[in-house]
N, C-alpha and C positions, 0 to 999 in steps of 0.2 A: 143394524145401522138405519137411522131415520134422518132424512134430510127434508126440511121444509123451507119455503120462501114465500114472501108476500111483498107486494109493492106498496110503498108509502111515499107518494111524491105529489108535487103540484105542477101543473102545466105552466109554461112561461107566462101566459097572459091571464091565468086563472086567479081569481080572488081567493084568499085563504078562507077556509071554513071556520066559522066562529065556534069556539070551544063549547059554547052553551046551547047552540041550536043548530038544527039541520033543516033547511028549507022552511025556516020560520018556526019550527016546532021545537019544543024543549027536548033536548037529548037526554039520554040516560046519564046518571051521575058518573058512570065509568067510561064515558066515551070521549074521544078526542081524535083528531086526525084531519084528513083532507079527502076530497072527492077526486078520483081520477080513474077513468075507465070503469066506472061503477064499482070501485073498490073502496070500502070505508074501513079504516083500521080503528077499532075501539080502544079506549084508554086502557082497559084491562089487558089488552094484548101485550103492551109493553110492561105492565106492572105484574104480569103473571109470574115473573121471576121472584116477586116478593113472597108468593105463596109456594113456589117450587124449590127455591134454593135454601139449603141448610148446610151447616157444617157437618163434617163427618161424625163429630162427637154427639150431635143432637139428632142425627138422622134416624137412629133406631127408636126415637121417642115420638116421631111424627108419622102421619099417614100421608100417602101419596094423593095428590090432588090432580084432577083431570085438567088438561090444558084446553083452553077455549080457542075455538077457531074464529078468525075474523068474520065480522058480519058484513054482508054485501047489501048495499042499497042501490036503487035504480038511479041512473043519471040520464038526463034528457039529451045531453050533448055526447055524441059519439066521436071519439078521437081515433082516426085511422092509424093502424100500425104501418110504419114506414121501414124500409130496409135499412140496415146499419150503414153508417157513413163509411167507416174504415175500421180496420182492426185496432183495438185499443181497450181501455177500461171504461165500460159503459154499463148502464142499467139494462134490464132485460129487454127494453124496447130497442136496444142497439143504437140509440141516438143520444141519450142523456149521459154526459160524461161523469165519471166518479171522481170527485175532487178530494174526498177524505173518507176515512173509515173509522168508526168507533166499534170497539169489541168489548164484550163482557161475557163471562162464563157463569153458567148456572148448574149446580149439582142437584141431582134428583135423589129421592128417598126410596126409590123402588128396590134397590139392592138389599138394604137392611130389612125392609118390610117383607120381601119375598123370602129372605132367610128365616125370619120368624115364623112365617107360615109353613115353610118346609119342616121346621122343627116342631111344629104343632103348638107353638106358643100363641097366645092371644095378644094383640097389640095393647100396649100400655095405655091406660086412660089418659085423656087430654090433660096436660099439665100446663102450668102457667108459662106463658111465652118467655123463653130465655132471652138473655141480653143479646146473644148471637142472632136470634131470630129478629129481634127488634132492630138490630143493626142492619140485617139484610133487607128488612122492609123499608127502613129509612133510605138506604142506597137505591132501592127500586123506585121510591117516590122521587128522589132527586133525579134519577134518570128520566122518569116520566115527565117531570116539569121541564127538564133541560131540553128534551126532544120537542116538547110542546112549544117552548120559546124559540127553538131553532126554526120551527115551521113559521112562527110569527115573524121571524126575521127574513123569511122568504126562501129558505133552503128547501130543496127537494130531497125526499128521503125514500129509501128502499131497504127493507130488512131481509136478511138471509139467516137461516139457521143451519147449523151442522150439529147433529145430535145422535146419541145412542141412549141405551138404557141408564147410563150412569151420569152423563153430563151433556149439556147443550151449550154450544158456543154461538153467540149471537153476533152478527155483523150488521151494523147499521151504516149503509152507504149514503154519503152526502153529496149533493151537487148544487152548485150555484147557478141559477138561470141567468139569462142575459141581463135582465133588468137589475138584478142584484149585483152582478159584476160591474155594470156601468156605474151604478150608484156608488159603490165602494171604491171603484177605481178613481173617480173624481174626488171622493172624500180622502183617499189615501195618497193623492197626488202621484198616481202612476204616470210614468213617462210614456208618451204616445209618439209613434214615428211620423216624421214629416218627409224625410228625404234619405235615400240610400247614399252611403259614402264608401269610398274604397276602404278595404280592411287594412288597418295598420299592422306593422310587424315590429315588435319590441325586442326581438331576439338579437342581442348584441353579438353573440358568437357567430350566428348565422350571417350577419352583415359583414363581420370581419373575414370570415372564410370566403364569402362571396367576392369581397374586394381582392383577396389574395388568390382567387381562382382555385381554391382548395375544395375538393368534393366534400360535401357535408353529409356524413353518414348518420348524423343525429336527426336530420330532418326527415319528415315523412308526411305525405298527404293524408289528412284526416277528413273524411267526408262530412257533409252537413255542418260545415263551420258556420257559426252565427255571423250574421251581417252587421255592419255598422249603420246607424241611423242618426241623423239630426232629429232631435225630439224636443217636445215641450210638454208641459203638464196636460194631462187628459182633461178635456171638457166635453160633456155630453152634448151641449148646444152646438159645438163645432165639430162633431164627429165626422162629418162628411169630408173634412179636410185631411184626415189621417189616412195613412196607407193601410189597406186591408180591412177597412171598417165595414165593408159590405159582407164579409164572411164572419158571421157571429160565432161559428164553431171553432175557428182557428185564430181569431184576432187576439184573444188573451192566451198566453202560453200556459202550459201546465203549472209552471212555477208560480206565475201570477195568480192563477186560480187557487192554488194551495194557500198562498199567503192571504188572499181575501177570505177564504173559508176559515182559515185558522184565526184570523182577526175576529171573525164573527164568533167562533167557538170560545175565544179568550174573553170576549165581552158579554157573552150570554149568561144570564143568571139562571140558577136552578133552585134558588130559595130566596131568602130575604136579603136584599142588597145591603141593608144596614148591618147585617152580619157578614158581609163580604162573601156571601155564598155565590160566587161568580166564577165562571171560566172552567174550561175542560181540564186545565192543569191541576186545579184543586180536586176535581172529581177523580183524576188519576191518582192523586196522593191519598185520597180517602178510600180508594178501592172500588168506587162505583163502576169504573171502566178499567179493564186490564190493559188496554192499548188504544192509542189514537195516532194515526199515521196517514200520510198520503201514499198512494200506490206507486210502485215502480212502473216504468213504461214497458211492460212486457218482460219476457225472459232475457237473461243475459247470454245464454248459449246461442251460438250461431245456428241458423236453420240448416237442416240436413241437405236441402236442395241448394244449388248454386244460385246466389242472388247478387245483384249489384250492390256495391258498398253504400250507395246512396239510398238503398231500400232498407238498410238496417235501422232499427230504432235507436234512440239515444243511448239507452243502457248497453245495447250491443256494441255501439260505436266505442263507448268508454271501455268496455271489456276487451274488444279486439285491438284497440290502438293505445291502450293505457294500462290496464290492470294485468295484462299477461306478462309472464316473466321474460318472454323473448323480447319485450320492448324496454328492457332495463337501460339501454343506452339511448333511447329516443327522447326527444323533447316531450314534455307533458302537454296535452291539449288543454291548456288552462281555460280557454274560453268555453270549451265544451263542459269542463268541470263546473265552471261558474254558472253556466246555463242550466245544468241539471241539479246541482247541489247548493248553489248560492254563493255569495261572495265570501262568507266567513270560512267555509271549507276550502274554497279556491285560494284564498289568501294563505292558508296554512300550507297547501301543497306548493304554492308559488314560493313561499319562504323556504320550505324544505328542499325544493329543487334548486333554488338560488344558492342556498347554503352548501348543498352537495356539489354544485358546480364550482364554487369557490374553494372547496376542500381539495380539488384536483391539483392546483399549483402548490398548495401547502403540502400535500402528500408527496408530490414529486421532489420538492426541495428537501423535505424530511428524509426521504429515501436516499437522495444524493448525499446528504450529510452523514447518514448511517453508513453508506457504502464507502465514503471517504475515510471514515474511521476504520472500516475493515481493511482498506487498502494501505493505510498508514500504520497499521498495527505493528508491522515489523520494525518501524522506525521509532517506536515508543521506548525511549531510553530508560525511564524509571522501571518499566516492566521488565526490560532485559536485565537491568541491574538486580532486580529482585530474583529473577530466575537463575542468575549466575552467582548469587551471593553464597550459596551453600550454607555453611553454619556460621557465617559472619555476623548475622543479626539474630541473636537469641532473644525472642520476644517473651515478655512477661505473661504469666498464665491469664486465660480469659475468664476464669472463675476461681473461687476460693479453693476448690478441691481439684482443679485442673493442673496440668504440668506445663512447663515452658515449651515453646515450639519455635522452629526456625521459620524465618520469613520466606525462605525459598519454597516452603510447602504450599504457599498460596499463589504460585506462579500462574496457573490457569485463570484464577479469578482476577489477578492483577492485569492480565492481558484483556480479559473480557470487560473489566471496568473501564478500560480506555475507550471502548465503543460509545460509552455514554458520558464521557468526561474528556473531551478534547476541544480544541479551539472552534471546531465546526458547530458544536452544540451551543456555544456562546452566540455565534452568528445567527443560528436558527432561532434562538429565543428572542433576539432583537427583531428578526424577520417576522416572527409570529405576533409580536406586539404590534408591529405596523399592520400586519395582515388583519388582525382582529378589528382594529378601528377602521381600516379602509373598507373591510367587508361591511361593517355596519353603515358607513357613510354611503356606499353604493346601494345598500339595501334600502336606505331611505329614498334614494332616487328611484329605485325600482318600485318601491311602495307608492310613491307619489304618482308615478306613471300608471300603475295599475288602478289606483284609486280614481284617477281621472278617466281612464279608459272604461272602468266599470261604474262610473258615475257615483263614486263614494267620497270624493275629495272634500265635499262640504257636508258630508253626512254626519248628522248628530242624532243620537238615539232619542226617540220620543220619551215623554214622561212615562217612566216604567210603572207598571202595575205592581202592587205588593206581591211578594212571594206567597204561594198557597200555604206553606208551613207557617209563615209569619201571620197570615190572616187567621189561621186556625188557633194560634197560641197567644195572640196579642191580648193583653188584659184590658185595654181601654180603646176608645175611639175618639178621633179628633178630625177636624176639617183639614183637607189637603189644601195648602195655600195656592197650588198651581191649578188643580182641577176644581176646587171649591166643593168637593164631595167629601162626605164624612167617611173616613177610612179607619181601619184598625191602627192603633198607635201603641208604641212601646217607649217609655220614658228614656231620654238620652242618658240621664244619670245612671239608671239601672243598666243600660247597655255598656257604658264605660266601666262600671263595676264588674260586669261579667267579662269584659275584654281583659281587664287587669287580672282577674282570676285565671282566665285562660292563658294569659302570658306566663303566669306562675307555673301552670301545668307544663307549658312548653319548656320553661327553664328546667323543671324537674326531669323531663324527658331528655333534654340535652345532657343533663348530669348522668342519666342512665347510659347514654352513648359514651360518655367519658369513662364510666365504670367498665363498660364492655371493652373499651380501648385498653385500659389498664390490665384487664383480664387477658387480652390477647398478648400484651407485652410480657406478662408473667408466663404465659404459655410458651412464648418463644424462648424465654430464658430457661425454662425447665427442659424443653426439647433440646436446646443446645447442650446443656449439661449432660443429658442422657446420651446424646449422640457422641459426645466427647469421651464418655466413660465406657463406651463399647469396646474400645481398643482397636477397632478397625481403622486402618490408616485413611481409607476413603471417607468413612463417616466422620472421622475426626476433622479432616480438612474441609469437609462440606457440611459440617454441623450447622454453621450459621445460615447457609443457603437452604438447607432442609427446614430449619426452624422458620425462616422468613417465608418460604413458599407455603408451607403448611399453615402458618399463622395467617397468611393472606387469604387462603381458602376459607379458614374458619371465620375470618373477618368479613369476607363476602357473604357468607351465610347469615351472619348476625346483621349485616347491613340490610339484606333483603327482608329478613324477618322483622326487624325494627321498622323498616319502611312501610310494610303492610300494616303493622300494629298502629303506627303513628298516623298513617293516612286515615284509618277508621276513626281514631281518636280525634284528629283534627276536624273531621267531618261533623262529629257530634258536638265538639266545642263550638264550631262555627254556627251550627244550628241553634245551640243554646244561647249564643250572643244576640240572636233575634235581629238580624239585618233585614231591612225592609224590602229592598229590591234584589233581584238576581245578580246584578252587577256588583253591588256592595258585598253580597255573599261570596261571589267568585273571587273578588279581590282579596277579601280577608282569608279565604281558604287557600288561595295561591300563596299569600305571604307566609302563612303558617307552615304549609307543606314544604315550600322551598327553603325556608330557614332551617327547618329540621333536616331535610335531605342534604342540604349543603354541609351541615356539620356531620351528618351520618356518613356521607360518602367521602368527604375530604378530610376528616379529622385524622385518619390513619396516615394518608400521604403527607399532611402537614406535619405530623409528628416526626416521620422519618426524615423529611426534608429540612426541618428547622430546629428540632429538639433532640433527636437521637444522637448520642455521642457527644453532646455538649456538656453534660453534667456527670461524666464518668469519674472524674477525680484522677488520682494517680496512685501507684503502688504505696501501700501502707496507709492510704487515706482515700479509699474508694467511696463514692456516693452510693447510697442504698435506697431502695423503695420497698417497703414492707418486708425488710430483711433480706432482699435480694439485690445484688449489685446492679446498678443502672446499666442499661444496654449501651454497648459501643457499636460503632459502625462495623460492618463486616470487612473481610480482607480486601474486597474490591472497592470499598468506600460506600458511602450512603447513597450515592447516585444510582448505583446498580441495584441496590435494594429498593429504592424509590421506583425505578423502572419496572422491577418485578411486581411491586404492589400495583402500579398503574395498569400493567398488562392484565393481571388477574382480575382486578376490580372492574376496570373499564370493559375489557373484552368479555369477561365472564358475565357481567351485567347485560351486555348487548346480546350475547348468545341466549341467555335465559329469557330475556325480554322478547326476542324474536320468536323463540319457541312458544312462549305464552301467547303472543299475538296470533300465532298460526293455529295453535291447538284449542285455546279457550273458546274463541267464537265458533269453531266447528263443534265442540262438545255442547255448547249452549244451543246451537242450531239443531243438533241431533236430538237433544232432550225435548226441544219445542216441537220438532217434527214428529218425534215418537208420541208425544202427548196428543198432537192433532190427529195423527194416523189412527190412534185408538178410537177416536170419535168418528173420523171420516171414513176409515176403512181403506180399501185399495182403489177407490174411485179417483178419477182425475180431479185435480184441485183447481179451484178458481184463483184468479189473481190475488184477491184479498186473503184467501187461505194460504197461498204460497208466501205472501209477504208476512202474514201473522206468525208463521213458523220461523221467520228470520229473527236475528238478534237485534234488540233495541240499540240504537246508536248512543254511546255513552259520553259523547263530547270529546273535545280535543285537549283537555287538560293533561292527561297522561302522556299524550304524544309530544306536546310542547315541553313538559318537564323532562322527558327522556332526552330530547335534543339539547336542552339548555344545560343539563348536567354533563352531557358529552362535550359541549362547547367549553365548559370549565376545565375538563380534563385535557383538552388539546391546547389550551392557552395558558393555564396557570402553571402546569408542571411540564411544559413542553421541553424545557432545557434538559430534563432527565430522560425523556422518552420521545425522541424525534420521529418514531414510527406511529405515534398516536394519531396524527391526521390520516395516515394511510388506513389504519383499522377503522377509523370513523367513516372514511369514504366508502369502504367495502360494506360496512353496516348500513349506511344510508342508501346505497343502491338497492339493497334488499328491503329497507324500511319503506321506501317509496312504493314499491310494488306490493308489499304486504298491506300497507294502509289502503292502497288503491283497490286491492282485491276485497278487503273487508267492506269498504263502502259500496262497491258495486255488487258484490256477490253475497256477503254475509249479513250486512246490516239492512234493517228497514230504511226506507228512504226518509231522511230527516226533512223537517220543514226548513226551507232556505232562509238564511239570516244574512243581514247586511253587516259589513265591517269594512273599515278603511285601513286597518293595520293589524298587527299581531298583539296589540294591547299592552298590558303591563310586562309582558315577556321581553319587549324591546328594552325597557329600562333595566331589567335584570341582566340582559346581555351586555349592555353598556357598562354596568357595574362590574361584571366579570372581566370585561376587556381591560378596564382600568386596574382592577386588582391583579390581573396577570402581569402587568408591567412591574408592579412593586414586588410580586412574588418571584418573578424571574430574576429581578435584580438581586434579591436576597439569596436566591438559589445559587446564582453564579458567584456571589461574593463569599458566602459562608459554607455552602455544601460542596461546591466544586473546588478543585485544586488549581483552577486557572490563574487566580491572582497570586497564590503562593508560588507558582512556577515563575510568573513574571517578576515577582519580588526577588526570587532567588537569582534569576538571570541578571537583573539590574544590580543587585547588591554585590554580587561577586563578579560582575562584568563577564559573564559567560554567554557563549552563543548556543550552547547545548545544555542539556539537563543532567549531565554526568555529576554524580554526587548528590543529587536532589533527594534521594531516599534517606541518606544519612542526615541530610539537613532537616528533615521533618521528624526525626526520631530523637527522643531524649532518654537519658539513663535513669534507672530507678534510683530513688533517694538512698542515701547512705544507711538509713535506719531500716531499709527493707532487706531483711536477711534471708528470706526464703530462696530467692534466686538473685544473688548480687550481680550487678552490672547487666541485668536484663534490660531490654529496650521497650519503649512504648511510644505511640505517636502523639507528640505534643511539643510545644515550645516552652520547656521548663528547664530550670537548672537542677543541680544535684540536691537541692533542698525542697524541690517541688514548687518553687516560685516561678512566675512567668518571666521569661527573658525579654530583652529589648526587642527582639525580632517579633515576638507576639504582639507587642503594642504597635510596632511599625506596620505589621500586617493588618491589625485591626483598623488603623487609620486609613490604610489603603482600601480596605473593604468598605468602610463608610463613605469614603470619597467616591469610590466607584458607584455605590448605590445612589448617591446624590447626583452625580454626573449622568448616570444612566437614566434615572427617572426624569431629570430636567430635559435632557436631550430628546428622549422619546416622547414625552408629553408635549414638548415644543413642536416637534415634527407632526404629532397627531393633531395639534391645534391648527397647524399650517394646512394639513390635509383637509381638516374640517372647513377651513376658510376657503381653500382653493376649490374643493369639490362642492358645488351647490346642492342643496337638498332636492331642488326641482331641476331637471335637465333643461338646458337651453332650448333644445328642440321642442320640449313640451311647452315652454313659455311662448315660443314662436307659434306653436299650434293653437294655444289659447288665444293669442292676439288675432290669428287668422280667423278663428271661429267667432270672435267678437265682431270682426269686420263682416263676416258672412251673416251674422245676426242682423246687422243694420241693413244689409242687402235684402235679407228675407223678410224684414219687417214691413217693407212696402207691399209684398205679396201676401204675407200672412199676419198683417198687423193685428187683426182682430183675434187671431189665435195666440200670438206671442205676447199680447198686451197683458202684463201682470204675471205672465208665466215664464217667459224667457225660453230661449233655446239652450239646452245644455246637453251634455254628453250622456246618453242613457239608452235603454232598450225597453221595448214593451214587455219584457219578461219580468221585470223586477219593480214592484210597486212602491217600495218605501223610499220616499224622498220628501224633504220638507223645504227645499230651496225653491225660490221662485225668481232667482236672479236672471236678468236678461242676458245671460252668457250662453252661447251655443255649446253644444256638446255632442260628441259622437259616441255611440255605444253599440256593442254587439248584441244581436238578437237572432231569432230564428229566421230562416228563409220564409218569405211570404209569397202568396200567389201574385202579389203586386210587385215583387222584387225578384230579379233573376238570381240564380245560384252563381256564386263566384268560387273559383278554386282558391282555397286559402293557402297562405304561407304558413309555416309551422308556428305553433304557439310558443309560449315562453319557455325559458330554459328549464328543464326538468331532469 
């Protein structure tokens, strides 16, 4: 094992070394770098990988080249070594902070060459450079130019190597000196603190319990809570007016430094700008670098010795008070999450926590509805009538080769079906329709509060740069009307053509889903016939249930398989459509995947709820599909089959998803750790090595998709499965901690991004909530027996349901001679025609749908009108802050002029507003501001 390191950095006040000369003399063609502590790093030091890295296929054709050591030249100025400031991520001098790390790997040829020598073979003669070698050399040149331009931008660099005889892993540590930070902070309109303000508390449940004098077991003190500040846009000329400006080491938070450095990395060219060879994102896509990430702030494990909570680093605080399973019932420290990971990730966890908290009342009501069905089971007269009927109701055969059966055989299923089809389920479906819309209305209020609290209310994304893939594949170049820069261009007409073609592919894939659905239907029919022909009384009576449950398991497997296949296909289709920006790409990808997953997950429940048993026909005239009789609802009715489907698909998907979320990151981390340990050996790892063996954060798309699909299950089909919110609540309690553990312990630290809402997912949730109203109306009207029972009681003026079973059964037509006078469930006469009761019931059903839909939507619109999107308390706070802005203008007029005081923190740089409105925002404790014991964060 071989480990080498060298320093490559600039002092804060030191001028950059010109690439072409050193002390006025012409430098060698292969030289570049900076002077620092008499250390000069030559150009070939970074380009050595072009000579050393080869693919495994070509390694046996090349000879090993010797690695060149850095050249040292004298420096007149001596820079004294100073002791480290404090524990953290620093260069070797212990003072220069590491803001970002670039990683690339180099494979050596020594192994193959040594093997040839051991076998007594002579090395092959030099051959023409392969395309793989040319590619390696090109990537090395790009890295060289990129690093050179980073130096020109003012970044400090230090290189570390971890190597053995097979491979070298290169770590390039980047740091932004004070002058660079100040310059970009003003350019990026980072908010700077003017005055400390009391920390607000947006926890509604905590305030309610406090008023009711109820002990709050969900609250917990979390150390190092960020403080609030009145802030304004940073100005270098007015730096002395800002809090903490005298301490250059701590003034900018780690998150701000990451953003500034990433902004430099994203805008730095490594080739010709006219070819859009710009930015680290494209270098990662091209394979020049294997990773680029900011460092975590130390280990997440707690120290072995006892320490004060205030002495824990930010990562340890998040692990101790958020990511541990024992904190499943505690509020999430959202301000700490936002301070460490940024607004985009914090908004996701805020939404997940808010959604989970709102599931609690829905789960309780659903559980009460289910228990009410259990308690009233003995009073279910239709079930009692079936159980005591004996041989009174001889039912027609369920298949062409089956025998007639007595209705009393299905007594257990008739009783069980009542649990999912009683008046309480109707009430619960109405309740959940109101719940869904009310939840979204209050989330809009919560979202507005958080956006203001985190200074994102007026946030608008800046003009986005083109995606690296778009840049690499665009066939033309045109001027950007916003930036005036010539950029890669893809004709809109060609993009529309590709989008139309992609939509055809989506339709084909949806047809495949329908084909699989028909396959499952036929599978259930075959299994039912097989179970019925066994002759076993238990299997005969439970044939439908066995077929339904096994069919649901098969359907779940097909759903998960098709989901994986289509997600990969949708990714390729979206890339092929050539969307210019990442936002456009993500929106198109989200639409494709959600549309497919909606059909994929919901097609089978929709079939059972609204189509199964509708086209069966009647004896002597049964409807068929591919030669098989159409499915009829089981003995307990279609609602119990729908409940079984929902339970298996929803809960099964959640269990499998949670296992994947727990296992897959650990497996990937183990593979990365194993690969690094082969190179590093058993030595202690540095922070950048520890983070490199973590898993790259893959975004929040899958997390949102999982929760949105769950939201559809608990709203669209809730009339058939009142326990769905309870299972969703249990899953989400685990989901919050699983995701928290992944971000804190398993993932590399992502670059913090700003966001003011959950984006397109909110519109999807609104669409699902409105669809749930219509779906539940049809479910109650056509699938449930609720309206038929009401019609029976009204038509015959009965207070009970005695005789209702006979009311719903018809006699087989006279021409059906196999089992004369057998019964089947329908409203038909002796000739198979619909009776007047059928048309009366149909009119009642449509009347109910219209009345239900109009009443619910009217109430929902009333809720939308009554509940404002922005809380009144927030409006008062904004007015108060405007008043304070006028008061502060006299003292800080030169600072606030043209910048305005708004709610923000010095941690997060991205803002474009210069409105003269004050704002408060959380940030880190500063030496100029005292620590305050914080109240709990938002609901989690």
